Every structure is written in structure tokens, then in C-alpha cells.
Gaussian input, Z-matrix of N, CA and C with variables (Angstrom, degrees):
# hf/3-21g

backbone

0 1
 N
 C     1     B1
 C     2     B2     1     A1
 N     3     B3     2     A2     1     D1
 C     4     B4     3     A3     2     D2
 C     5     B5     4     A4     3     D3
 N     6     B6     5     A5     4     D4
 C     7     B7     6     A6     5     D5
 C     8     B8     7     A7     6     D6
 N     9     B9     8     A8     7     D7
 C    10    B10     9     A9     8     D8
 C    11    B11    10    A10     9     D9
 N    12    B12    11    A11    10    D10
 C    13    B13    12    A12    11    D11
 C    14    B14    13    A13    12    D12
 N    15    B15    14    A14    13    D13
 C    16    B16    15    A15    14    D14
 C    17    B17    16    A16    15    D15
 N    18    B18    17    A17    16    D16
 C    19    B19    18    A18    17    D17
 C    20    B20    19    A19    18    D18
 N    21    B21    20    A20    19    D19
 C    22    B22    21    A21    20    D20
 C    23    B23    22    A22    21    D21
 N    24    B24    23    A23    22    D22
 C    25    B25    24    A24    23    D23
 C    26    B26    25    A25    24    D24
 N    27    B27    26    A26    25    D25
 C    28    B28    27    A27    26    D26
 C    29    B29    28    A28    27    D27
 N    30    B30    29    A29    28    D28
 C    31    B31    30    A30    29    D29
 C    32    B32    31    A31    30    D30
 N    33    B33    32    A32    31    D31
 C    34    B34    33    A33    32    D32
 C    35    B35    34    A34    33    D33
 N    36    B36    35    A35    34    D34
 C    37    B37    36    A36    35    D35
 C    38    B38    37    A37    36    D36
 N    39    B39    38    A38    37    D37
 C    40    B40    39    A39    38    D38
 C    41    B41    40    A40    39    D39
 N    42    B42    41    A41    40    D40
 C    43    B43    42    A42    41    D41
 C    44    B44    43    A43    42    D42
 N    45    B45    44    A44    43    D43
 C    46    B46    45    A45    44    D44
 C    47    B47    46    A46    45    D45
 N    48    B48    47    A47    46    D46
 C    49    B49    48    A48    47    D47
 C    50    B50    49    A49    48    D48
 N    51    B51    50    A50    49    D49
 C    52    B52    51    A51    50    D50
 C    53    B53    52    A52    51    D51
 N    54    B54    53    A53    52    D52
 C    55    B55    54    A54    53    D53
 C    56    B56    55    A55    54    D54
 N    57    B57    56    A56    55    D55
 C    58    B58    57    A57    56    D56
 C    59    B59    58    A58    57    D57
 N    60    B60    59    A59    58    D58
 C    61    B61    60    A60    59    D59
 C    62    B62    61    A61    60    D60
 N    63    B63    62    A62    61    D61
 C    64    B64    63    A63    62    D62
 C    65    B65    64    A64    63    D63
 N    66    B66    65    A65    64    D64
 C    67    B67    66    A66    65    D65
 C    68    B68    67    A67    66    D66
 N    69    B69    68    A68    67    D67
 C    70    B70    69    A69    68    D68
 C    71    B71    70    A70    69    D69
 N    72    B72    71    A71    70    D70
 C    73    B73    72    A72    71    D71
 C    74    B74    73    A73    72    D72
 N    75    B75    74    A74    73    D73
 C    76    B76    75    A75    74    D74
 C    77    B77    76    A76    75    D75
 N    78    B78    77    A77    76    D76
 C    79    B79    78    A78    77    D77
 C    80    B80    79    A79    78    D78
 N    81    B81    80    A80    79    D79
 C    82    B82    81    A81    80    D80
 C    83    B83    82    A82    81    D81
 N    84    B84    83    A83    82    D82
 C    85    B85    84    A84    83    D83
 C    86    B86    85    A85    84    D84
 N    87    B87    86    A86    85    D85
 C    88    B88    87    A87    86    D86
 C    89    B89    88    A88    87    D87
 N    90    B90    89    A89    88    D88
 C    91    B91    90    A90    89    D89
 C    92    B92    91    A91    90    D90
 N    93    B93    92    A92    91    D91
 C    94    B94    93    A93    92    D92
 C    95    B95    94    A94    93    D93
 N    96    B96    95    A95    94    D94
 C    97    B97    96    A96    95    D95
 C    98    B98    97    A97    96    D96
 N    99    B99    98    A98    97    D97
 C   100   B100    99    A99    98    D98
 C   101   B101   100   A100    99    D99
 N   102   B102   101   A101   100   D100
 C   103   B103   102   A102   101   D101
 C   104   B104   103   A103   102   D102
 N   105   B105   104   A104   103   D103
 C   106   B106   105   A105   104   D104
 C   107   B107   106   A106   105   D105
 N   108   B108   107   A107   106   D106
 C   109   B109   108   A108   107   D107
 C   110   B110   109   A109   108   D108
 N   111   B111   110   A110   109   D109
 C   112   B112   111   A111   110   D110
 C   113   B113   112   A112   111   D111
 N   114   B114   113   A113   112   D112
 C   115   B115   114   A114   113   D113
 C   116   B116   115   A115   114   D114
 N   117   B117   116   A116   115   D115
 C   118   B118   117   A117   116   D116
 C   119   B119   118   A118   117   D117
 N   120   B120   119   A119   118   D118
 C   121   B121   120   A120   119   D119
 C   122   B122   121   A121   120   D120
 N   123   B123   122   A122   121   D121
 C   124   B124   123   A123   122   D122
 C   125   B125   124   A124   123   D123
 N   126   B126   125   A125   124   D124
 C   127   B127   126   A126   125   D125
 C   128   B128   127   A127   126   D126
 N   129   B129   128   A128   127   D127
 C   130   B130   129   A129   128   D128
 C   131   B131   130   A130   129   D129
 N   132   B132   131   A131   130   D130
 C   133   B133   132   A132   131   D131
 C   134   B134   133   A133   132   D132
 N   135   B135   134   A134   133   D133
 C   136   B136   135   A135   134   D134
 C   137   B137   136   A136   135   D135
 N   138   B138   137   A137   136   D136
 C   139   B139   138   A138   137   D137
 C   140   B140   139   A139   138   D138
 N   141   B141   140   A140   139   D139
 C   142   B142   141   A141   140   D140
 C   143   B143   142   A142   141   D141
 N   144   B144   143   A143   142   D142
 C   145   B145   144   A144   143   D143
 C   146   B146   145   A145   144   D144
 N   147   B147   146   A146   145   D145
 C   148   B148   147   A147   146   D146
 C   149   B149   148   A148   147   D147
 N   150   B150   149   A149   148   D148
 C   151   B151   150   A150   149   D149
 C   152   B152   151   A151   150   D150
 N   153   B153   152   A152   151   D151
 C   154   B154   153   A153   152   D152
 C   155   B155   154   A154   153   D153
 N   156   B156   155   A155   154   D154
 C   157   B157   156   A156   155   D155
 C   158   B158   157   A157   156   D156
 N   159   B159   158   A158   157   D157
 C   160   B160   159   A159   158   D158
 C   161   B161   160   A160   159   D159
 N   162   B162   161   A161   160   D160
 C   163   B163   162   A162   161   D161
 C   164   B164   163   A163   162   D162
 N   165   B165   164   A164   163   D163
 C   166   B166   165   A165   164   D164
 C   167   B167   166   A166   165   D165
 N   168   B168   167   A167   166   D166
 C   169   B169   168   A168   167   D167
 C   170   B170   169   A169   168   D168
 N   171   B171   170   A170   169   D169
 C   172   B172   171   A171   170   D170
 C   173   B173   172   A172   171   D171
 N   174   B174   173   A173   172   D172
 C   175   B175   174   A174   173   D173
 C   176   B176   175   A175   174   D174
 N   177   B177   176   A176   175   D175
 C   178   B178   177   A177   176   D176
 C   179   B179   178   A178   177   D177
 N   180   B180   179   A179   178   D178
 C   181   B181   180   A180   179   D179
 C   182   B182   181   A181   180   D180
 N   183   B183   182   A182   181   D181
 C   184   B184   183   A183   182   D182
 C   185   B185   184   A184   183   D183
 N   186   B186   185   A185   184   D184
 C   187   B187   186   A186   185   D185
 C   188   B188   187   A187   186   D186
 N   189   B189   188   A188   187   D187
 C   190   B190   189   A189   188   D188
 C   191   B191   190   A190   189   D189
 N   192   B192   191   A191   190   D190
 C   193   B193   192   A192   191   D191
 C   194   B194   193   A193   192   D192
 N   195   B195   194   A194   193   D193
 C   196   B196   195   A195   194   D194
 C   197   B197   196   A196   195   D195
 N   198   B198   197   A197   196   D196
 C   199   B199   198   A198   197   D197
 C   200   B200   199   A199   198   D198
 N   201   B201   200   A200   199   D199
 C   202   B202   201   A201   200   D200
 C   203   B203   202   A202   201   D201
 N   204   B204   203   A203   202   D202
 C   205   B205   204   A204   203   D203
 C   206   B206   205   A205   204   D204
 N   207   B207   206   A206   205   D205
 C   208   B208   207   A207   206   D206
 C   209   B209   208   A208   207   D207
 N   210   B210   209   A209   208   D208
 C   211   B211   210   A210   209   D209
 C   212   B212   211   A211   210   D210
 N   213   B213   212   A212   211   D211
 C   214   B214   213   A213   212   D212
 C   215   B215   214   A214   213   D213
 N   216   B216   215   A215   214   D214
 C   217   B217   216   A216   215   D215
 C   218   B218   217   A217   216   D216
 N   219   B219   218   A218   217   D217
 C   220   B220   219   A219   218   D218
 C   221   B221   220   A220   219   D219
 N   222   B222   221   A221   220   D220
 C   223   B223   222   A222   221   D221
 C   224   B224   223   A223   222   D222
 N   225   B225   224   A224   223   D223
 C   226   B226   225   A225   224   D224
 C   227   B227   226   A226   225   D225
 N   228   B228   227   A227   226   D226
 C   229   B229   228   A228   227   D227
 C   230   B230   229   A229   228   D228
 N   231   B231   230   A230   229   D229
 C   232   B232   231   A231   230   D230
 C   233   B233   232   A232   231   D231
 N   234   B234   233   A233   232   D232
 C   235   B235   234   A234   233   D233
 C   236   B236   235   A235   234   D234
 N   237   B237   236   A236   235   D235
 C   238   B238   237   A237   236   D236
 C   239   B239   238   A238   237   D237
 N   240   B240   239   A239   238   D238
 C   241   B241   240   A240   239   D239
 C   242   B242   241   A241   240   D240
 N   243   B243   242   A242   241   D241
 C   244   B244   243   A243   242   D242
 C   245   B245   244   A244   243   D243
 N   246   B246   245   A245   244   D244
 C   247   B247   246   A246   245   D245
 C   248   B248   247   A247   246   D246
 N   249   B249   248   A248   247   D247
 C   250   B250   249   A249   248   D248
 C   251   B251   250   A250   249   D249
 N   252   B252   251   A251   250   D250
 C   253   B253   252   A252   251   D251
 C   254   B254   253   A253   252   D252
 N   255   B255   254   A254   253   D253
 C   256   B256   255   A255   254   D254
 C   257   B257   256   A256   255   D255
 N   258   B258   257   A257   256   D256
 C   259   B259   258   A258   257   D257
 C   260   B260   259   A259   258   D258
 N   261   B261   260   A260   259   D259
 C   262   B262   261   A261   260   D260
 C   263   B263   262   A262   261   D261
 N   264   B264   263   A263   262   D262
 C   265   B265   264   A264   263   D263
 C   266   B266   265   A265   264   D264

   B1=1.4378
   B2=1.5398
   B3=1.2991
   B4=1.4619
   B5=1.5118
   B6=1.3329
   B7=1.4529
   B8=1.5091
   B9=1.3400
   B10=1.4725
   B11=1.5345
   B12=1.3132
   B13=1.4852
   B14=1.5236
   B15=1.3329
   B16=1.4657
   B17=1.5224
   B18=1.3263
   B19=1.4566
   B20=1.5407
   B21=1.3306
   B22=1.4600
   B23=1.5067
   B24=1.3273
   B25=1.4550
   B26=1.5161
   B27=1.3194
   B28=1.4670
   B29=1.5197
   B30=1.3369
   B31=1.4797
   B32=1.5207
   B33=1.3442
   B34=1.4726
   B35=1.5287
   B36=1.3259
   B37=1.4814
   B38=1.5231
   B39=1.3216
   B40=1.4704
   B41=1.5446
   B42=1.3195
   B43=1.4449
   B44=1.5349
   B45=1.3484
   B46=1.4736
   B47=1.5237
   B48=1.3265
   B49=1.4528
   B50=1.5464
   B51=1.3271
   B52=1.4735
   B53=1.5247
   B54=1.3104
   B55=1.4579
   B56=1.5328
   B57=1.3102
   B58=1.4696
   B59=1.5085
   B60=1.3288
   B61=1.4570
   B62=1.5261
   B63=1.3190
   B64=1.4603
   B65=1.5226
   B66=1.3438
   B67=1.4529
   B68=1.5280
   B69=1.3255
   B70=1.4577
   B71=1.5285
   B72=1.3192
   B73=1.4590
   B74=1.5232
   B75=1.3207
   B76=1.4640
   B77=1.5296
   B78=1.3410
   B79=1.4637
   B80=1.5281
   B81=1.3406
   B82=1.4666
   B83=1.5108
   B84=1.3189
   B85=1.4579
   B86=1.5642
   B87=1.3356
   B88=1.4704
   B89=1.5363
   B90=1.3143
   B91=1.4885
   B92=1.4998
   B93=1.3251
   B94=1.4699
   B95=1.5100
   B96=1.3365
   B97=1.4564
   B98=1.5281
   B99=1.3073
   B100=1.4885
   B101=1.5224
   B102=1.3199
   B103=1.4661
   B104=1.5096
   B105=1.3290
   B106=1.4678
   B107=1.5164
   B108=1.3370
   B109=1.4650
   B110=1.5373
   B111=1.3250
   B112=1.4676
   B113=1.5360
   B114=1.3291
   B115=1.4649
   B116=1.5226
   B117=1.3289
   B118=1.4605
   B119=1.5351
   B120=1.3054
   B121=1.4787
   B122=1.5031
   B123=1.3025
   B124=1.4640
   B125=1.5367
   B126=1.3421
   B127=1.4808
   B128=1.5297
   B129=1.3140
   B130=1.4504
   B131=1.5371
   B132=1.3245
   B133=1.4694
   B134=1.5310
   B135=1.3049
   B136=1.4625
   B137=1.5219
   B138=1.3208
   B139=1.4603
   B140=1.5210
   B141=1.3273
   B142=1.4487
   B143=1.5421
   B144=1.3318
   B145=1.4715
   B146=1.5282
   B147=1.3258
   B148=1.4624
   B149=1.5199
   B150=1.3317
   B151=1.4739
   B152=1.5288
   B153=1.3134
   B154=1.4635
   B155=1.5225
   B156=1.3363
   B157=1.4559
   B158=1.5292
   B159=1.2980
   B160=1.4789
   B161=1.5326
   B162=1.3338
   B163=1.4713
   B164=1.5325
   B165=1.3261
   B166=1.4722
   B167=1.5297
   B168=1.3234
   B169=1.4456
   B170=1.5173
   B171=1.3211
   B172=1.4409
   B173=1.5244
   B174=1.3279
   B175=1.4665
   B176=1.5336
   B177=1.3345
   B178=1.4666
   B179=1.5144
   B180=1.3281
   B181=1.4770
   B182=1.5470
   B183=1.3067
   B184=1.4681
   B185=1.5248
   B186=1.3106
   B187=1.4749
   B188=1.5316
   B189=1.3052
   B190=1.4729
   B191=1.5222
   B192=1.3438
   B193=1.4589
   B194=1.5356
   B195=1.3378
   B196=1.4627
   B197=1.5283
   B198=1.3192
   B199=1.4847
   B200=1.5114
   B201=1.3015
   B202=1.4777
   B203=1.5233
   B204=1.3368
   B205=1.4733
   B206=1.5113
   B207=1.3123
   B208=1.4437
   B209=1.5251
   B210=1.3375
   B211=1.4623
   B212=1.5323
   B213=1.3475
   B214=1.4778
   B215=1.5132
   B216=1.3127
   B217=1.4452
   B218=1.5219
   B219=1.3179
   B220=1.4689
   B221=1.5221
   B222=1.3176
   B223=1.4635
   B224=1.5225
   B225=1.3512
   B226=1.4308
   B227=1.5144
   B228=1.3188
   B229=1.4527
   B230=1.5195
   B231=1.3275
   B232=1.4672
   B233=1.5294
   B234=1.3150
   B235=1.4592
   B236=1.5095
   B237=1.3066
   B238=1.4604
   B239=1.5205
   B240=1.3104
   B241=1.4715
   B242=1.5288
   B243=1.3307
   B244=1.4598
   B245=1.5174
   B246=1.3277
   B247=1.4539
   B248=1.5254
   B249=1.3014
   B250=1.4604
   B251=1.5228
   B252=1.3099
   B253=1.4574
   B254=1.5214
   B255=1.3114
   B256=1.4659
   B257=1.5028
   B258=1.3285
   B259=1.4745
   B260=1.5446
   B261=1.2923
   B262=1.4671
   B263=1.5136
   B264=1.3017
   B265=1.4854
   B266=1.5137
   A1=110.80
   A2=117.43
   A3=120.47
   A4=110.94
   A5=116.57
   A6=121.04
   A7=112.87
   A8=116.07
   A9=120.48
   A10=109.52
   A11=116.98
   A12=121.01
   A13=109.62
   A14=117.94
   A15=120.51
   A16=111.82
   A17=117.55
   A18=121.12
   A19=111.06
   A20=116.35
   A21=119.44
   A22=111.25
   A23=117.51
   A24=121.19
   A25=111.61
   A26=117.37
   A27=121.17
   A28=111.48
   A29=114.96
   A30=118.78
   A31=110.02
   A32=116.87
   A33=120.17
   A34=111.88
   A35=118.16
   A36=119.52
   A37=112.30
   A38=117.79
   A39=119.17
   A40=111.51
   A41=117.96
   A42=122.10
   A43=106.93
   A44=117.03
   A45=119.81
   A46=114.39
   A47=117.76
   A48=120.10
   A49=111.65
   A50=116.70
   A51=121.44
   A52=113.41
   A53=118.41
   A54=121.11
   A55=112.63
   A56=118.02
   A57=121.12
   A58=111.95
   A59=116.09
   A60=119.48
   A61=110.95
   A62=116.58
   A63=119.86
   A64=111.21
   A65=116.01
   A66=119.06
   A67=111.63
   A68=116.77
   A69=120.72
   A70=111.13
   A71=116.48
   A72=120.98
   A73=110.50
   A74=115.88
   A75=119.79
   A76=112.13
   A77=117.40
   A78=120.71
   A79=109.95
   A80=115.66
   A81=119.78
   A82=112.19
   A83=116.57
   A84=121.03
   A85=109.21
   A86=115.79
   A87=119.14
   A88=111.65
   A89=117.21
   A90=119.93
   A91=110.05
   A92=116.65
   A93=121.37
   A94=111.23
   A95=116.89
   A96=121.29
   A97=110.53
   A98=117.06
   A99=120.05
   A100=109.65
   A101=117.25
   A102=120.29
   A103=111.84
   A104=116.91
   A105=120.76
   A106=110.73
   A107=116.17
   A108=119.85
   A109=110.58
   A110=116.29
   A111=119.81
   A112=111.42
   A113=116.42
   A114=119.80
   A115=114.09
   A116=117.75
   A117=119.48
   A118=112.82
   A119=116.07
   A120=120.35
   A121=110.48
   A122=118.21
   A123=123.67
   A124=109.30
   A125=117.59
   A126=120.49
   A127=114.67
   A128=119.16
   A129=120.62
   A130=111.04
   A131=117.74
   A132=121.36
   A133=112.16
   A134=119.16
   A135=121.55
   A136=110.60
   A137=118.80
   A138=120.20
   A139=111.81
   A140=118.81
   A141=120.42
   A142=112.01
   A143=120.62
   A144=118.60
   A145=112.77
   A146=117.98
   A147=119.43
   A148=111.29
   A149=116.94
   A150=121.44
   A151=109.44
   A152=117.68
   A153=120.01
   A154=110.92
   A155=117.08
   A156=120.68
   A157=111.18
   A158=117.01
   A159=120.78
   A160=110.36
   A161=117.00
   A162=120.25
   A163=109.74
   A164=116.66
   A165=119.52
   A166=112.10
   A167=117.73
   A168=120.08
   A169=112.28
   A170=117.82
   A171=121.34
   A172=110.52
   A173=117.07
   A174=120.39
   A175=110.17
   A176=116.74
   A177=120.55
   A178=111.34
   A179=116.45
   A180=120.13
   A181=109.93
   A182=116.84
   A183=121.58
   A184=110.69
   A185=118.29
   A186=122.29
   A187=112.87
   A188=117.80
   A189=120.16
   A190=112.56
   A191=118.92
   A192=120.49
   A193=111.17
   A194=116.54
   A195=120.26
   A196=110.67
   A197=115.65
   A198=119.24
   A199=110.89
   A200=117.17
   A201=121.15
   A202=110.78
   A203=117.59
   A204=120.40
   A205=111.23
   A206=117.15
   A207=121.81
   A208=110.68
   A209=116.75
   A210=120.87
   A211=112.19
   A212=115.14
   A213=118.23
   A214=111.11
   A215=118.40
   A216=122.38
   A217=110.85
   A218=116.76
   A219=120.79
   A220=110.55
   A221=116.79
   A222=120.43
   A223=109.81
   A224=117.69
   A225=120.95
   A226=112.51
   A227=117.34
   A228=120.82
   A229=111.93
   A230=116.64
   A231=120.14
   A232=111.84
   A233=118.24
   A234=120.70
   A235=111.26
   A236=117.86
   A237=121.54
   A238=113.47
   A239=116.90
   A240=119.99
   A241=110.75
   A242=116.80
   A243=118.94
   A244=110.36
   A245=118.39
   A246=119.82
   A247=111.63
   A248=115.53
   A249=120.46
   A250=109.60
   A251=115.71
   A252=121.10
   A253=107.37
   A254=115.82
   A255=121.43
   A256=108.06
   A257=115.30
   A258=118.15
   A259=107.62
   A260=114.46
   A261=119.77
   A262=109.06
   A263=116.92
   A264=119.36
   A265=112.60
   D1=-38.87
   D2=179.21
   D3=-62.54
   D4=-40.70
   D5=178.91
   D6=-62.91
   D7=-36.85
   D8=178.74
   D9=-66.25
   D10=-42.95
   D11=178.10
   D12=-63.87
   D13=-43.22
   D14=177.74
   D15=-61.93
   D16=-45.05
   D17=-178.23
   D18=-66.01
   D19=-44.07
   D20=177.46
   D21=-63.96
   D22=-39.09
   D23=178.69
   D24=-66.13
   D25=-38.68
   D26=177.72
   D27=-62.75
   D28=-44.13
   D29=178.52
   D30=-64.08
   D31=-45.74
   D32=-177.50
   D33=-67.20
   D34=-26.22
   D35=179.02
   D36=-64.10
   D37=-27.08
   D38=-178.92
   D39=-90.77
   D40=-1.37
   D41=173.94
   D42=-99.67
   D43=108.67
   D44=-172.14
   D45=-50.55
   D46=-40.22
   D47=-175.82
   D48=-68.35
   D49=-27.89
   D50=-177.39
   D51=-102.93
   D52=-4.50
   D53=-172.84
   D54=-60.80
   D55=-41.17
   D56=-178.55
   D57=-64.96
   D58=-44.91
   D59=179.07
   D60=-67.05
   D61=-40.47
   D62=178.43
   D63=-62.58
   D64=-41.76
   D65=178.39
   D66=-63.72
   D67=-37.81
   D68=178.30
   D69=-62.42
   D70=-45.18
   D71=179.12
   D72=-64.55
   D73=-41.30
   D74=-178.85
   D75=-69.15
   D76=-27.78
   D77=174.12
   D78=-60.27
   D79=-44.77
   D80=176.20
   D81=-60.77
   D82=-40.08
   D83=179.32
   D84=-65.09
   D85=-42.02
   D86=179.09
   D87=-67.31
   D88=-31.68
   D89=175.41
   D90=-62.31
   D91=-42.05
   D92=175.83
   D93=-62.89
   D94=-39.93
   D95=178.86
   D96=-64.89
   D97=-41.47
   D98=178.02
   D99=-61.43
   D100=-47.20
   D101=179.95
   D102=-61.46
   D103=-42.03
   D104=178.77
   D105=-61.68
   D106=-43.52
   D107=-179.72
   D108=-63.39
   D109=-41.89
   D110=-177.14
   D111=-71.40
   D112=-45.06
   D113=-171.07
   D114=-89.08
   D115=-27.40
   D116=-171.77
   D117=-117.04
   D118=-42.42
   D119=-173.15
   D120=-103.67
   D121=-131.24
   D122=-175.63
   D123=-101.45
   D124=112.29
   D125=-175.91
   D126=-56.75
   D127=-31.43
   D128=-177.86
   D129=-64.05
   D130=-30.74
   D131=-179.23
   D132=-76.43
   D133=-3.47
   D134=179.61
   D135=-67.69
   D136=-17.97
   D137=-179.37
   D138=-68.91
   D139=-29.43
   D140=-178.95
   D141=-65.04
   D142=-55.14
   D143=176.88
   D144=-65.23
   D145=-26.57
   D146=175.54
   D147=-67.52
   D148=-37.53
   D149=176.28
   D150=-67.20
   D151=-41.58
   D152=176.91
   D153=-61.67
   D154=-40.12
   D155=178.81
   D156=-64.00
   D157=-36.82
   D158=178.07
   D159=-64.34
   D160=-43.59
   D161=177.32
   D162=-63.92
   D163=-43.89
   D164=178.63
   D165=-63.66
   D166=-33.17
   D167=176.23
   D168=-64.85
   D169=-36.94
   D170=175.66
   D171=-65.11
   D172=-42.18
   D173=177.93
   D174=-63.38
   D175=-46.33
   D176=179.84
   D177=-59.65
   D178=-42.19
   D179=-179.83
   D180=-66.18
   D181=-42.38
   D182=-178.40
   D183=-65.57
   D184=-33.64
   D185=-176.03
   D186=-101.46
   D187=19.74
   D188=-175.30
   D189=-63.46
   D190=-32.48
   D191=179.27
   D192=-66.51
   D193=-42.83
   D194=177.52
   D195=-64.90
   D196=-39.17
   D197=178.59
   D198=-62.06
   D199=-42.57
   D200=178.70
   D201=-62.90
   D202=-38.82
   D203=177.34
   D204=-63.66
   D205=-44.54
   D206=-179.58
   D207=-62.60
   D208=-43.84
   D209=179.59
   D210=-65.18
   D211=-39.70
   D212=177.04
   D213=-63.96
   D214=-42.39
   D215=178.88
   D216=-64.39
   D217=-40.00
   D218=178.57
   D219=-66.73
   D220=-41.76
   D221=179.30
   D222=-63.01
   D223=-42.35
   D224=178.48
   D225=-64.11
   D226=-38.21
   D227=178.41
   D228=-68.82
   D229=-34.30
   D230=-179.30
   D231=-75.77
   D232=-22.48
   D233=-179.33
   D234=-65.39
   D235=-29.29
   D236=-178.11
   D237=-79.64
   D238=-9.56
   D239=-178.88
   D240=-84.52
   D241=148.04
   D242=175.93
   D243=-70.54
   D244=152.81
   D245=178.77
   D246=-64.87
   D247=151.72
   D248=179.58
   D249=-69.14
   D250=135.33
   D251=178.46
   D252=-100.15
   D253=117.62
   D254=179.21
   D255=-111.91
   D256=122.34
   D257=178.33
   D258=-99.29
   D259=121.19
   D260=178.46
   D261=-102.39
   D262=143.48
   D263=-179.40
   D264=-68.26

């Protein structure tokens, strides 16, 4: 599952309209990688995903206007859908 998120994020990073959102998702993934390195593996290697997260944060900040446009468009598209019907026993 992690590999799928990484691959999708890498593809989305090269699409200008999606780059900010992809960077934001990948920051979360890198946070998990940092914690895994510190708590389970070799703590010294936690600097590598932390550096990647810093670069991704710059990308997310730079593309924040495009991200807001995408989220507004998505919100508008979802408004036209009927609410989910959940049947509880």
C-alpha cells in the first residue's frame, strides 16, 4: 500500500495542478517514515525522510493556490451528489 501511495504521489508531483496536494500527502507518508526510522529501525537514517518532507513542504507551499482550486472544484462536484445512505441494523 505504501508503494502505491508513493508511486501515485510521484506521478501527481509532475502534474502542476496536483503537485501541491501530492506533496501534502507525501509529507504525511514521510512523517510515518521518520517515526518508523526512529522507533523501529536506525534513528540516524530518519534525517533522509525528514529532508524529503522539507522539500515537499516547499512544493506544497508553492502550489497552495492550485491546491485550493482543486479542492474547491472537488467540493462543488460533490455538492451535486445525493447523500450516502447507510443502513444500520
